[in-house]
N, C-alpha and C positions, 0 to 999 in steps of 0.2 A: 150692209148696214140697213137697219130696218126702223121705220116710224111706228111699228106695232108690237113693241116688245111688251110681254105680259107685265103685270103689275109687281108687287114686291117679290123679293127673292124666295125661291122655293124653300120650304122648310128643311128639305134633305140637304140643299146646298149650305145653309146656315149650320146644320148639324155637322156636316163634314168640316167646316171652317172651325167650328168650336172644338172638335176632336183631333185637329191636325197636330202633329208632333211639334211643329213650329209654325207660326202664323204671322204674316205682315198685313197690318191694317194701313193702307196708304190712302191719303185723303186730300182732295182739293181744299182750298180754305174758302174763298168768296163763293157764295151761292150754294155752299155745301155745309160747313160748319157755321159760317156766318152769313146771315141774310144780306143780299146785295144792298149797298148804300149809295145814295147820291154822292156822298163825299167818302171815297174809299179809305181815308185816313181814320175814319170813325168806326171802321168795321170791327166787329168783335164776335167770337163764337157765341153761340147760344149757351147759357149755363149748363142746361142738361147735356149738351154735347161735350162740353169741356169736362164734366164729371165723368162721363162715359169714356172718354179718351183716357183720362188719368187711371181709371180702373183697369183698362185694357193694358196700358203701358206697365202697370205693376204686376201683371200676371206672368208666370213663368213661361218661356218660350214664345213670347208675344212681343212683336216689334210694332212701333207706331211711327209712321212717316207722313210727312207733309209735302205734297208736290204742287207747285203754284207758279203762276206767271209773275208773282211778285218778287222783287229783288230779295235775296236771302236775308239781308239785315232787317228789311221791313216785315218779312214773313215771321222771323223769329220774335219780333216785338209784338205783333198783332195777335199771333196765334194762341197765346197763353198756353204753349205746349208744355207737357211734363218733361222733366230733365232727361229721361232716357230717349226722347224723340230724335229721329233723323230728319233731314230736310233736303229738298231739291227746289231751288228757286230759279227765276228767270227762264221758265220753260225748259229746264234741263241744263242750263249753262253754269249753274252754281250748285254746289254739293256740300253738305255738312254731315258727315258720318262720324264725328268725333265721339258721340255717344256709344259707339261700338268699339271705341278704342283705336280707331283708324287714325289716319293722318289728320293734321290740322284742318278745320274747316276752310273752304276756299272755293276753287273753280274746278269744274270738270275739265279734264284735259282734252276733251273732244273739240277739235276745231280751233284750238288757240292759235292766235296770230304769231307768226314767226319773228316780227320786229319789235316785240314787246316783252319785258320781263314779267309782266302781270298778265296771266292768261285771260283775265276778265276784261282788261282794257282792250278797245278795238284797235285793230291794225289799221294800216294806212288806207286800205281799200274800204274797211268798214267805216272809218271816219268820213270818208267821202260820201258813202251811202247815207250815213246819219245826217251829214250837212244838207244832202238833197232833200231828205225827209223834212228837216227843219225848215228849210226854204219853202217847200211845198205847203206845209202847214201855215207858215206865215202868210202865204198868198191866199189860202183858203179863209184864214181869219179876217183878212182885210176885205174879202168879197162878200161874206155872208154875215148879215146883220142878225147875229144871235150870239149871246154869251153863254149858251147852255152847252157848248162842247169845249173840250180841252184836251191838251196833250199831256201825257205822262212820260216823262223821260226815264228810260231804263238804260243800264250800262251798255247793252248791245241792241237796243231798239227803241221804238217809240210806240205808244199806245194812243190811239185817237178815240176819245170817249164822246159819245153823243146822247147818253141816257137823259141829260137835262135839256136837250134842245127841243124846240117845237117840231112836231112831226114833219112839217114841210121843210124846215131848215135841216133836219136829220137826213131826209131824203137827198137834199141837194148836197150836203156834205158827203153823204155815202157815195154819190155819183163822182164828185171830185176825188175822193179817196180811191175808187175804182181806177180813175185815170192815173192817180199816182202809182198804184200798184203795177199798172202796165207799163208806166214810163221808168220804173225803178225795179227791173226784173231780178236784180241781184238781192233784193230784200224778200224774205219769205213773209206772206201776209196770211193771217188767219182772221176771218170775219166771225166774231163772237157776238154775244148778247150786248148790243149798243156799244160795240168796241171794235176797231180795227187794230189788229196787233201786227206791227212790222217788226221783224227781227233780222239782224245781219248775219247771224250765225245759225245754221240750219240744224239745230238740235231741238228735241220736242219732249213733252212730258212722257212719251213712250220711251225715249232714251233714259230720262230719270228714273222711271219705274224699273227698267232693266238693270240699272246701276244698283237700285235699292234692293232688288231681289238677289243680286249677285253678292252684295256686301253682307246681307242678312243671312243668306243661305236658307231662307224660309221655304218650308215644303208646300204652303198654300199662301194665297193672298187674296185680299179684298181691295178693290179700288172704287172710291166714290167720287164722281165728278159731275159737273152740270153744263159744261160748255163745249163748243166745237173743239177747243184745244185739248179736251180730255179724251177725244176719240183715239189719239195716237196710243194713250195708255190702255184704253179699252181693247184696242187691236192686239196689244202685246199680250194681255191676259187670255186672248182666245187660244193662244198656243201654250199656255202654262197649266199643267194638270193641278187641279185644286184651285183654280183661279176664278174669281167671280167679280164681274163689273156691274156697278149699279149706277145708273143714270138718274140724276135728280132734275125733274121738270120735263118739258116737252122737247121734241125734236128728234130727227133721225139719229140713230146711235147703233154702235156695234156692241153695247153692253147687253148682258144677259137679262138684266131686270131693270125695273124703273120704279121710282118712288117720286112723291110729289114736291116736297119742299124741305128746307132745313130741319124743320120740326120733325119730319119723318126720318131724317138722318139720325137725329138725337134718339129717337125710339129704336131704330135699327142698331145702333151702337150700344144702347143700354142693354137690349135683349141679347146681343152677342156677348157683351161682358158677363151677364148672368150665366149664360150657357157655357162659356169658356171656363169661368170660374169653377163651375161644377165639374166640368170635364177634367180639369188639371188636378182637381182636389180628390177625384175618385181614384182608388187603387187600380193599377193595371190588371185586367182580368187575364187569368191564364187560359191557354187553349184548352178545349174540352178534353178531359181525360189526363191532362198533365198532372194534376195532384195525385190521381190513383196510380199512375205510372211511377211517380216519385216514391210513394209509399211501398210499392211492391219492390222497387229497386233497393229501398232502405232495408226492408225486411229480409231481402236475399243476402245481404252482406252482414247481418248480424249474427 
């Protein structure tokens, strides 16, 4: 993992994606397609990004997927995704590949609890873990005089947001949450941008990307993400021929390239849509000499 990744993707890497026989464009939502918001419920993709995604999804042999920590239902609602899109939500715990003609949208079968008919519902041990997290957050709320942090409840975890808190209060809450992480080791914790993500099921965006690659059968893939939770997906791409990871913003990363902001994502996707549209429209070139050989063969049989 490096903090000194070069800037925008190399032209030859983008050219290879544009000319791939089949291509997966996998995208995080918050901080990538949509600028980060103090109120996550107001998040929306930049219009330029939404247009580029629609163009890509309409091209032959091109799959568009969203991979997010958001619950699947919320991700579908906020993303403004085109109809052919596929989704992975809740950091890999939920999947919707119905656009591929796959099974009904629902939950990944990785790590489903044995004592529940709904694989997304927490099992008994996970419910105990969630209750401990809820109690710990209630204690923190009572001790810290600042209403700028809040908890987001997810089916299999909790996210503690500190973006709106005063700097001093955010540090104090972060220290308390570090203590919670140590006290509740059965929960996986990822420290992201002004957020602590606690999950009871140990699946990641990397698992989601692997599933997306397997379901689409894409020969090449682009993944764009901005946070610590995206590093699992970037790591998956390091072992994929034709894989390109692009980090948005600062921070150490396993991605091959880096761009600055969601507006740069819009430009990247628009440029890729232009290049791929030209590539899929161009007639396939024959190997050198193939036409002459065919003519000679034809003449010999006349």
